[in-house]
LOTORZA-452970 format. One record per atom (N, C-alpha, C): x, y, z; residue in one letter. Coordinates in steps of 0.1 Angstrom, whole numbers, plus 5000, padded with zeros to 4 digits. Each point is the difference from the previous one (the first is absolute). Layout:
BEGIN
XYZa
...
This chain:
BEGIN
570911543788m
499350095008m
500950045012m
499550105007a
500950045011a
500249895010a
498949935003g
500149905010g
501049894997g
499949964987a
501049904995a
501450045001a
500250134996d
501350055000d
500650015014d
499250045009q
500550025014q
500349865006q
499149914997e
500249865006e
501249944995e
500450014988s
501149934994s
501350095000s
499950125006g
501150085000g
500350084987g
499050004991q
500250074988q
499250135000q
500750105004v
499350135001v
500150084987v
498950034994p
500050074987p
500750145002p
501150024992v
500750135000v
500250044986v
499750124997q
500250064987q
501050115001q
501050004991d
501050104999d
500750025013d
500349905007d
500650015013d
501449964999d
500950095005p
501549974999p
500349875008p
499349975010m
500349885008m
499749884991m
499050014992a
499749884991a
501149984990a
500650114995e
501149994991e
501249945007e
500250045013k
501149955007k
499949855003k
498749965003f
499849865001f
500249924988f
499650064988a
500249934987a
501549984998a
500850115003s
501449994997s
500749895009s
499650005013s
500649895008s
499549874996s
498849984994h
499549874996h
500949964988h
500250094990h
500849964989h
501449965004h
500650075010e
501349965004e
500149865006e
498849975007t
500049875007t
499549894991t
499050024991h
499449904992h
500150024985h
500950084996g
500050044986g
500349884991g
500649895005n
500449894990n
499249885003n
498850015006d
499249895003d
499749924987d
500349875001g
499749914989g
500950014988g
501050094999v
500850014989v
501550005004v
500849934994v
501449995003v
500850104991v
500650105006s
500750104992s
501449944996s
500650064990p
501349964996p
501150015011p
499950105008s
500950015011s
499949885010s
498849955002e
499849895008e
500549874994e
499949994986e
500449884993e
501549995001e
500750115000s
501550005000s
500649975013s
499149995010g
500649965014g
500950115005g
501249965005n
500950095006n
501250044990n
499849974987e
501150034991e
500150154998e
501250044997d
500250144997d
499650105011d
500249965012d
499750095011d
500650134999d
501450014999g
500750124998g
499650115010g
500050124995s
499650115008s
498550044998s
499349934991v
498650044997v
499149915009v
499250065007s
499149935009s
498849944992s
499349905006d
498849944994d
499050114997d
499850095009n
499050114998n
500350084988n
501350034999d
500450094988d
499849924987d
500349875000r
499849934988r
498549994996r
499249995011a
498549994997a
499550134995a
500550125005r
499650134995r
500550014985r
501249964997q
500550014987q
499149914990q
499649885005a
499249924992a
498650064997a
499550075011q
498750064998q
500150114990q
501050085000r
500250114991r
500249954985r
500649874999q
500249954987q
498749944994q
499149955008r
498849944994r
498850045008r
499650134997t
498750055006t
499150024988t
498850045003t
499050014990t
499050125003t
499450054990s
499050115002s
498849955007s
499849875001f
498949945007f
500250005015f
501250025005a
500349995014a
500850125004a
500050025013n
500850125005n
501449975002n
500449905008t
501449975002t
500349854999t
499049925001s
500349855001s
500649954987s
500949905001r
500649944989r
499149914992r
500150014987v
499249914991v
500649865000v
499149905001v
500449864999v
500349974985v
501249944997p
500349974986p
498949914994p
499850014987r
498949934994r
500149845002r
501249955000a
500249865001a
499649955014a
500050095010k
499749965014k
498650045004k
499250064991r
498750045005r
499149885002r
499350015011r
499149895004r
498650014993r
499349895001g
498750004995g
500049954985g
498949954996l
499849944986l
500350114990l
500949984991f
500450094990f
500350145005f
500750005012g
500250135007g
500950094992g
500949954992r
500950084992r
499350094990r
498849974996f
499350074990f
499250125005f
499950025013a
499250105006a
500750144997a
499250104995i
500550134998i
500450075013i
499149995010i
500450055013i
500949895006i
501350045003p
501049905005p
499849965014p
500449885004e
500049975014e
501250075006e
499850055012i
501150075008i
500149935013i
501250035006e
500349925012e
499150045012e
499550125001s
499050045010s
498850064994s
498949924999p
498850054993p
499450135007p
500350025012y
499650135007y
500650124992y
501149984993d
500750114995d
499650044985d
499049934995y
499450054988y
499550145001y
500150084989t
499450135001t
498550005002t
499450105004n
498550005003n
499349984987n
500550054989g
499349984987g
500049854996g
501149935003t
500149864997t
499149925009t
500050045013k
499149935010k
498550014996k
499650124996w
498650024996w
499749924987w
501049994991a
499849924988a
499849855004a
500849955009i
499849865004i
498749985007i
499750105009t
498749995007t
498850004991t
500150094989a
498950004990a
499849874993a
501149934997v
500049874993v
499349905009v
500450005013i
499449905009i
498550035002i
499650135001a
498650045002a
499249954988a
500550024988l
499349954988l
499949855000l
501049935004a
500049865001a
499049955010a
499950075011a
499049975011a
498650014996a
499750084989a
498650014996a
499649884992a
500949924995a
499649894992a
499049905007a
500449965012a
499249895007a
498550055002a
499850115007p
498650055001p
499350034987p
500750054991m
499450034987m
499549874993m
500849895002g
499649874994g
498749955006g
499650035012s
498749965005s
498950104996s
500350135001g
498950104998g
499650014985g
500949974991i
499750014986i
499049904995i
499849895008f
499249894996f
498550035004f
499750085010y
498750015004y
498950044990y
500350104991p
499050044990p
499849894990p
501049914998a
500049904990a
499449875004a
499649985012l
499649875005l
498749954993l
499050094998p
498849954993p
500249954986p
500850084992q
500349964987q
500949884999q
500949985010m
500849885000m
499249885003m
498950015008a
499249885003a
499349964987a
499650094992v
499349964988v
501049944990v
501250064998d
500949964991d
500649865003d
500249975013l
500549875004l
499049905004l
498750044997n
498949915003n
499949955014n
500150095010t
500049965014t
499150105007t
500049995013t
499250095009t
500850115005t
499350115005t
500750115006t
500749965013t
499449915007t
500749955012t
501349934997t
500149924990i
501249944996i
501150104995i
499550104992t
501050104996t
500550085011t
499250025011n
500650075012n
501249935006n
500149874997l
501249935005l
501350054994l
499950064988t
501250054994t
500650125008t
499150075007v
500450115009v
500449945013v
499249915006a
500249955013a
501349925001a
500249914990m
501349935000m
501250084998m
499850114992y
501150104998y
500450065013y
499050045008m
500350055013m
500649905010m
499649884999l
500649895008l
501549994997l
500350004987a
501449994997a
500850125005a
499450125000m
500650125005m
500349995015m
499249915007s
500349995014s
501149905003s
500249904992i
500949905003i
501450024994i
500150044988f
501350014993f
500950105006f
499550125005p
501050095006p
500849955011p
499549905007l
500949945011l
501349944994l
499949944988w
501249944994w
500850114993w
499350094993w
500850114993w
500950075010w
499450035012s
500850085010s
501249925005s
499849875002s
501149915005s
501049994989s
499749984988f
500949984989f
500850134997f
499450125002s
500650124997s
501250035009s
500049945012e
501150025009e
501249914996e
499849904992t
501149924995t
500450034986t
499050024991l
500350034986l
500150144996l
499550095009g
500150154997g
498750054995g
499850135000r
498750064996r
499849994985r
501150044993r
499950014985r
499649874994r
500649895004t
499749874995t
498649965002t
499450035012i
498749965003i
499050084991i
500350134998y
499150094992y
500049954985y
501249974995l
500049964986l
499449864998l
500249915008v
499449864999v
498550015001v
499650075011s
498550005003s
499250074989s
500650124995f
499250074989f
500149934987f
501149934997s
500049924988s
499049895000s
499849945012l
499049905002l
498650064998l
499950125006f
498750074999f
499650024986f
500950044991v
499750024986v
499649874993v
500749895003v
499749874994v
498649965004v
499750015013f
498749955005f
498850104995f
500350124998s
499050094995s
499749974985s
501049964992v
499849964987v
499149875000v
500449905008l
499249885001l
498650025005l
499850105009s
498650045004s
499250054988s
500750094992a
499350064989a
499649904989a
500749894999i
499649904989i
499449885006i
499550015013s
499449885006s
498849964992s
499849874999v
498949944992v
498949955009v
500250005013n
498949965009n
500250075014n
499149995008i
500050075013i
501149935009i
500249874999s
501049935008s
501450054997s
500350024988m
501350054996m
500250145005m
498950084998l
500150145005l
500350015015l
499349925008i
500150015014i
501549965004i
500549904994i
501449955003i
501050114997i
499850064988m
501050104995m
499850125009m
498850035005r
499950125008r
500649985014r
499949885005i
500749975013i
501550024998i
500649954990l
501450014998l
500450154997l
499250074993g
500250144997g
499950085013g
499149975008g
499850085013g
501249985009g
500549875000g
501249975009g
501250074994g
500250014987a
501150074994a
500050155003a
498850064998s
500050145001s
500150055015s
499849915009a
500050045014a
501450025006a
501049984992s
501450015006s
500350135005s
499450114994v
500350145005v
499450025013v
498949935003q
499450025013q
501049965011q
500849904998a
500949955010a
501350074999a
500550044989v
501450044998v
500150154998v
498950074995g
500150144997g
500450095011g
499349985012a
500450085012a
501549985004a
500549884998g
501449975002g
500950084991g
499650024988t
500850084990t
500050145005t
498950055004i
499950145005i
500950025012i
500049905009a
500950015012a
501449994996a
500349934989d
501449984996d
500750144996d
499250094994i
500650124994i
499750125008i
499050015008w
499750125007w
500449995015w
500650115005m
500450005014m
498750015008m
500049955013p
498850005008p
499450135001p
500850115001a
499450135001a
499350054987a
500249934989e
499450044987e
498949904996e
499949895007r
499349884995r
498450025000r
499550085009g
498650025001g
499350054987g
500650114995k
499450054987k
500249914989k
501149934999a
500349904989a
498949885001a
499749965012m
499049895002m
498750054995m
499750135003g
498750064995g
499949994985g
501150044993i
500049994985i
499949864996i
500749915006f
499949864997f
498649945000f
499350035011y
498649955002y
499050074991y
500450104992l
499150054990l
499749904989l
501049914998g
499849904990g
498949905003g
500049935011p
498949925004p
498750075002p
500150135002l
498750085002l
499450044987l
500850044990t
499550044987t
499649894991t
500649885003g
499749884992g
498549975000g
499449985012p
498649985001p
499150124996p
500650125000l
499250124996l
499850004985l
501049974992f
499850004985f
499749874994f
500349895006a
499849874994a
498649974995a
498950025009p
498749984995p
499650084988p
500550135000i
499650094988i
500749944988i
501349975001i
500749944988i
499349874996i
499749925010g
499449874996g
498650024994g
499250095005g
498750024993g
500150054986g
501050104998a
500250054986a
500449904991a
501049915004l
500649904991l
498949894997l
499349975010t
499049894998t
498950054991t
499550125002q
499050054991q
500550024986q
501250054998a
500550024986a
500549884993a
500549905008f
500649884994f
499349875006f
500649955011s
499449895007s
500849995013s
499549905008w
500749995013w
501549964998w
500349934989r
501449964998r
500950124999r
499550114995a
500850124999a
500650055013a
499349975011t
500550035014t
501349935003t
500049874995m
501249925002m
501250054991m
499650044988w
501150054992w
500550135005w
499250085006f
500450125007f
501049975011f
499749905008l
500949965011l
501349954994l
499949934989t
501249954994t
501050114995t
499450104994i
500850124996i
500550075012i
499250025010y
500550075012y
501149925007y
499949875001g
501049925006g
501350004991g
499950004987g
501150014991g
500850135002g
499250115001v
500650135002v
500850005014v
499449945010m
500650005013m
501349915000m
500049894992v
501249924998v
501250094994v
499650084990l
501150084994l
500450115010l
499150065007m
500450115010m
500949945011m
499649885005i
500849945010i
501449964994i
500049944988f
501249954994f
501150124999f
499550124995f
500950104997f
500250115012f
499050015008c
500050115010c
500149965015c
500149875002l
499949955014l
501349925004l
501050065006p
501249925004p
499749925013p
500849915003e
499949935013e
500350105011e
499150005010t
500150095011t
500249935013t
499849875001l
500249935012l
501450015005l
500250055012a
501350035005a
500949885001a
499549895004k
500849885002k
499149884999k
500449914990r
499249884998r
500349905011r
498949935005k
500249905010k
500249874992k
501049925005k
500449884994k
499649885009k
499849894993l
499649885008l
501249975010l
499649975012s
501049975010s
500849874996s
501350015000p
500849884997p
499849895010p
499849884995l
499849885008l
501449955005l
500049935011p
501349965005p
500849914990p
501250034998s
500849934990s
500449875006s
500349904991p
500449875005p
501450015007p
500249905009n
501350005007n
501250004990n
500950095002a
501150024991a
500949885001a
500049935012a
500949895001a
499549874994a
498750004996a
499449884994a
500749974986a
499949884997s
500549964986s
499250064989s
500550014988p
499250064989p
498849924998p
500049865001f
498849924997f
499050035011f
500450015013s
499150035011s
499450134998s
500850104996q
499550144998q
498950004989q
500349934989l
499050004989l
498749935005l
500249895007q
498849935005q
499150095008q
500650085009r
499250095009r
499350114991r
500750054991v
499450114991v
498849944993v
500149884995t
498949954992t
498849945008t
500249995013t
498949945008t
499550105010t
500650005012a
499550095011a
500050154996a
501250044993q
500150144997q
498950044990q
499849924990s
499050034990s
498650015006s
499749915009v
498750005007v
499950135008v
501050045007k
500050125008k
499850134990k
500750004989q
499950114991q
498650014994q
499449884997a
498750004995a
499050045010a
500249965012g
499150045011g
500150155003g
501250055000a
500250155002a
499350084989a
500249954987a
499450074989a
498550005001a
499449885003f
498649995001f
499450095011f
500750015012r
499650085010r
500150154996r
501150044994r
500250144996r
499050054990r
499649914990f
499250044989f
498549975002f
499749915009f
498649965002f
499450025014f
500950005010v
499550015013v
500250145006v
501250054998d
500350135006d
499150124996d
499650004987p
499150114996p
498650005008p
499749885005l
498749995007l
500150035015l
501250025005q
500250025014q
499450135005q
499850104991v
499450125004v
498649985005v
499349894996l
498649985004l
499949975015l
501149965007v
499949975014v
499750135008v
500250124994y
499750125008y
498550015002y
499249924993l
498550015003l
499749945013l
500949945007r
499749955013r
499950115011r
500550124996y
499950115009y
498750074998y
499250025011p
498750064999p
500050144993p
501050085003a
500150144994a
500149994985a
500849914995v
500249984986v
498849944994v
499449905006l
498949934994l
498850094999l
499750085010i
498850095000i
500250114990i
501250054999t
500350114991t
499849954985t
500649884998v
499949944986v
498649974997v
499249955010y
498649984997y
499250124996y
500350115007s
499350134998s
500250044985s
501349994995a
500250044986a
499449894991a
500049885003s
499649894991s
498550014998s
499250025010i
498550004999i
499650124991i
500850115002c
499850124991c
500349974986c
501149934997f
500449964987f
499049914994f
499549905007c
498949914995c
498850084996c
499650105008s
498950094997s
500250074986s
501250044999l
500450084987l
499849914988l
500449875001f
499949924988f
498549954997f
499249995011v
498649984998v
499450124993v
500450125004l
499550124993l
500450004986l
501249974997n
500550004986n
499249904991n
499849885005i
499249904992i
498650054999i
499450065010s
498650054999s
499950114989s
501050095000i
499950114990i
500049944985i
500949904998s
500149954987s
498849924996s
499249945009s
498949924997s
498750075001s
499950125005s
498750065003s
499750114990s
501050074995f
499850124992f
499949984985f
500349884996d
499849974985d
498649934998d
499250005010k
498649944999k
499050115003k
498749974997p
499050095004p
499950025015p
499750125005p
499550114993p
501150104994p
501249965002y
501150094995y
500449984986y
500349874996d
500449974986d
501150084995d
501150025008f
501150094996f
500949924991f
500750074991s
501049944991s
501249965009s
500949924994t
501249955007t
500950115005t
500150104991i
500950115004i
499550085011i
498650025001i
499450075011i
500149925013i
499949874999v
500249925012v
501450015005v
501050014991g
501350035005g
500250135007g
499350104995l
500050135006l
499450005014l
499149915003l
499449995013l
501049965011l
501149954996y
501149975010y
500850125005y
499750124994l
500750125003l
499750055014l
498750005004p
499750065014p
500749945011p
500049865002p
500849955011p
501550034998p
500550004988s
501550034998s
500350145004s
499150094997l
500250145005l
499950015015l
499249925006g
500049995015g
501349955005g
500649904994y
501349965004y
501150115000y
499950084989v
501050114998v
499850105011v
498850045002v
499750115010v
500449955014v
499649885003a
500449955014a
501549985002a
500749964989s
501449985001s
500750145002s
499550104995v
500650135001v
499650075014v
498850005003i
499550065012i
500249915012i
499749874999g
500149915011g
501449995006g
501050004992g
501449995006g
500350125009g
499750124996r
500250125009r
499149995012r
498849954998w
499150005012w
500649905010w
500449884996i
500649915009i
501250055007i
500950074992d
501250065006d
499650105011d
498950084998y
499650095010y
499549935012y
499249894998i
499549925012i
501149945008i
501049954993m
501249945007m
500750105009m
500250124994a
500750105008a
499250055012a
498750014997r
499150055011r
499949905012r
499949874996e
500049905011e
501349995008e
501150014993a
501350005007a
500250125009a
499550124996k
500150115008k
499149995012k
498849954998k
499049995010k
500549905011k
500749904996a
500549905010a
501450045005a
500550114995n
501350055004n
501149904998n
500049944988r
501049904996r
501250064993r
501150025006y
501250064994y
501249915003y
500949994991d
501249935002d
501150095007d
501249955001g
501050085007g
500450124992g
499850004987e
500450124992e
498850094998e
498949985007g
498850094999g
499149974988g
500249894993k
499249964988k
498849925005k
498950024993l
498849935003l
500249854998l
499449925008i
500049854999i
498649964995i
500049944988f
498749964994f
499849855002f
498749965003l
499749865001l
499049964989l
500149884996p
499149954989p
498550015003p
499749985013e
498650015004e
499350134998e
500950115000d
499450134998d
499450024986d
500349914991r
499350014987r
498649965000r
499649935011m
498649965001m
499250105008m
499950124995r
499250105006r
498750034992r
499650135000e
498850034993e
500049974985e
501350004994n
500149974986n
499549864997n
500449905008m
499649864998m
498649985003m
499550065011w
498649995003w
499150054989w
500450114994l
499350064989l
500149904987l
501249964998a
500249924988a
499349865001a
500049945012a
499449875002a
498450014999a
499550125000t
498550024999t
499750054986t
501050084994m
499750064987m
499949904989m
501049914999y
500049914988y
498949905001y
499749945012p
498849915000p
498750074997p
499950125005g
498850084998g
499850034985g
501150044994a
500050034985a
499749884992a
500549885004l
499749884993l
498549975000l
499450015012i
498649985001i
499250104992i
500450135000w
499450104992w
500149974985w
501149954996y
500249974986y
499149884996y
500049905009g
499249874997g
498550034998g
499450085008w
498650024999w
499750104989w
500950104997s
499750094989s
500149934987s
501049914999a
500149924987a
498849904999a
499649945011e
498949915000e
498750064996e
499850125004r
498750074997r
500150084987r
501250004993g
500150074987g
499950155001g
500550055011l
500150155002l
500950064990l
499950134997p
500950064990p
501549975003p
500849984990w
501349955001w
500950095009w
499750135001i
500850085009i
499949965015i
498949945004v
499849975014v
501049895004v
500049884993p
501049905004p
501550054998p
500250094990c
501450064998c
500450085012c
499150085006i
500450075011i
500349915012i
499249895001a
500349915011a
501349934998a
500449974987n
501349944998n
501250095003n
499850134998f
501050105003f
500349995015f
499050005008f
500249995015f
500549865004f
499649904992f
500649875003f
501650004998f
500450074989g
501450014997g
500750085011g
499450115005c
500750075011c
500149925012c
498949935004g
500149935013g
501049884999g
499949934989s
500949884998s
501550045000s
500350114993m
501450044999m
500550055014m
499250065008l
500450035014l
500349875008l
499349904998v
500249875006v
501349944995v
500250004987f
501249944994f
501350075005f
499950135000g
501250085004g
500449985014g
499050015009a
500249985015a
500549865003a
499449904994c
500449865003c
501449974995c
500350044988t
501349984995t
501150065008t
499850135004t
501050075008t
500149945013t
498949965006m
500149935013m
500849875000m
499949934989l
500749874999l
501550035000l
500450104993t
501450044999t
500550045014t
499150065008e
500550055013e
499949895011e
499149914998f
500049885009f
501349924999f
500550004988m
501349924997m
501050094993m
500550105007p
500950104994p
501249944994p
500549895005q
501249944994q
499749904989q
498749974999r
499549904989r
498850064993r
500150124996s
498850074994s
499649934987s
500949954992s
499649944988s
499349875002s
500349935011s
499349885004s
498550035003s
499850115008g
498750045003g
499150034988g
500650074990v
499350044988v
499849874992v
500949914999a
499849884993a
498949915005a
499949995014v
498949935006v
498750074996v
499950135001n
498850074997n
499649984985n
501050014991n
499749974986n
499549864998n
500649915006f
499649864999f
498549975004f
499750055012v
498649975005v
499050084993v
500250134997r
499050084994r
499749964986r
501049954993n
499749954986n
499349875000n
500149925010i
499249885002i
498650045002i
499850105009f
498650055002f
499450054987f
500850074993s
499550064987s
499649894990s
500849895000c
499849894992c
498649945003c
499849985013v
498749945005v
498850094996v
500250145002g
499050094996g
499750004985g
501049994992g
499849994986g
499349874995g
500249895008i
499349884996i
498649995004i
499750055012v
498649985005v
499150124997v
500550114995a
499250124998a
498949984990a
500349954988q
499049984990q
498949905003q
500349885006p
498949915004p
499150065010p
500650085010l
499250065010l
499250114995l
500550084990i
499250104994i
498849944993i
500249894993n
498949934993n
499049955010n
500549955011a
499149945010a
499250105008a
500750115005m
499350095009m
500050144996m
500650044989g
500050144995g
501150085007g
500350114993n
501050105005n
499750055014n
498750035003g
499650065013g
500449925012g
499549875000w
500249925011w
501449955001w
500749984989l
501449955000l
500850115006l
499950134996c
500850115005c
499650035015c
498849975003t
499650025014t
500749905009t
500049874996m
500649905007m
501550025002m
500750034989i
501450035001i
500350135008i
499250104998g
500250135007g
499849985015g
499049935004l
499849985015l
501149915006l
500549904992l
501149925005l
501350095002l
500250084989a
501250085001a
499950115011a
498850065002w
499950105010w
500149945014w
499449895002t
500149945014t
501449955003t
500649924991t
501349955003t
501150115000t
499850094991g
501050114999g
500050095012g
498950035006n
499950085012n
500549925012n
499749875000l
500549915011l
501550004999l
500649994988a
501450004999a
500750135005a
499450114997i
500550135005i
499950005015i
498949965006w
499950005015w
501049905006w
500249894994a
501049905006a
501450064999a
500450064989l
501350064999l
500250125009l
498950085002r
500150115009r
500249955014r
499349895004k
500049965014k
501249915003k
500449914991r
501049905003r
501350024991r
499950094991g
501150024991g
501450015006g
500150095010p
501450025006p
500549875007p
499249935007a
500449875006a
500449904989a
499249994990w
500349914989w
501350034993w
500250134998r
501250054993r
501349965008r
499950025013v
501249975009v
500249855000v
499049925000k
500249855000k
500549964987k
499650064989m
500549974987m
501550044998m
500350115005d
501450055000d
500949905007d
499649955012q
500749905007q
500249874993q
498949954993g
500049884993g
500950014988g
500050114992v
500850024988v
501550015005v
500250075010s
501450025005s
500649875004s
499249915007a
500549875005a
500349914988a
499150014989k
500249924989k
501350044992k
500350134999s
501150054993s
501349975007s
500049975012r
501349975007r
500549864998r
């Protein structure tokens, strides 16, 4: 959004000669990130009258490709990533220099992969009642297959993100989706509910890799001036996954059985493995390597040197590996100590919890009297909130951009070049006040209309407005987190993803027992009032104290990075 672009210095520009000039200078400076060219390998040999730049240009002319504009293709033997030499789209020295057609192809593959995780949760909702009968358990227990899946989606991305910076994007995608296929097969052939829940946990963790790494791939290949539109296409994947998954799940369950939904995910995951294998080169500019530990004293005897390596050195190496792979990924959670981050994350999380309570309620309410809908019709009932997400994502973004510009002009905030200065708190205007009232009100509307058995169109209209309000909250909160931490935007998103999926897990677990105990009406009223009260208090607190909290947080982050 405009605010995010301005805050991070990424001003959207289309067909701007200055953007092309910036791209050219970037290629000249960073064109060989992470790849050693033959001219570099040869050192200073053969200097003659030919300069290094001339040799580089000659090498580029010798090995270019229709997939890139000018950047040199990396030889197959030197391509990074798992089975990188087999990719049809070759790795090039500067991923920014791929042609637009190639960039859009890579973006499309990532967007399709990003749809797998939310699809894996949504496809199960219409199948839950049949699954309970087939596995001889209760609906409350079968809800754990969704709740635990969401819990895995909250935790595993912290590690996928950390590993991708060391192993590369391509390797993470191939490993995670291969595991996703395996766990989907094991879910499909589960013989009891315990096996199914465990396989769903592992499958959810495997499919969540794109949540952590996908945005990084987009940033790898698109210049900042072009990145906004590409991010919009990328997020169509997670958006359309929940839109179509319940419909697909309902149709498969009614035509075959609940196990067909798992076979569908298996096929989808297999197709994604093939697409990644052949169409996704390594795009990470430079892989981070483990920092070398201090070498033993060169003057020491061979025996003494060996003794140190096998004792103190090995302990240090083990400790460093443990910290890097188990502790460092969790460090992003320390940002929750800052009130601005904590309150923003809470606002998104309570909304996400409400969403999963609604999803469980739809699956458990409309296949019983007075509705008695078939499984496929129950799947279609997830369309109204999904349509609300789409409408709000299209209209809400432009609305927030307008509000940001209006508030900056009203406060006369301009920088030295005459550009508007946007502040994260400006996103908490009438859009958030409306959203924080719309989705709790729609949830209460839905609860009582379903409780009283009103015509199906009445709760569906309520769910459309729930989708609109909740998407406005998600969009504003996510963008604010990237602006509160402009230099660590991925950390802010990771924290948000972690907390909100834990909330959704709790919502998925408690929803059915509470529906059985108090009914849809009172449950939705309780959650709606909690969300409305705390949501509006969060907006008020950020409007009143946000600027001071942000300054204090900037000082703390800056002091820590020094």
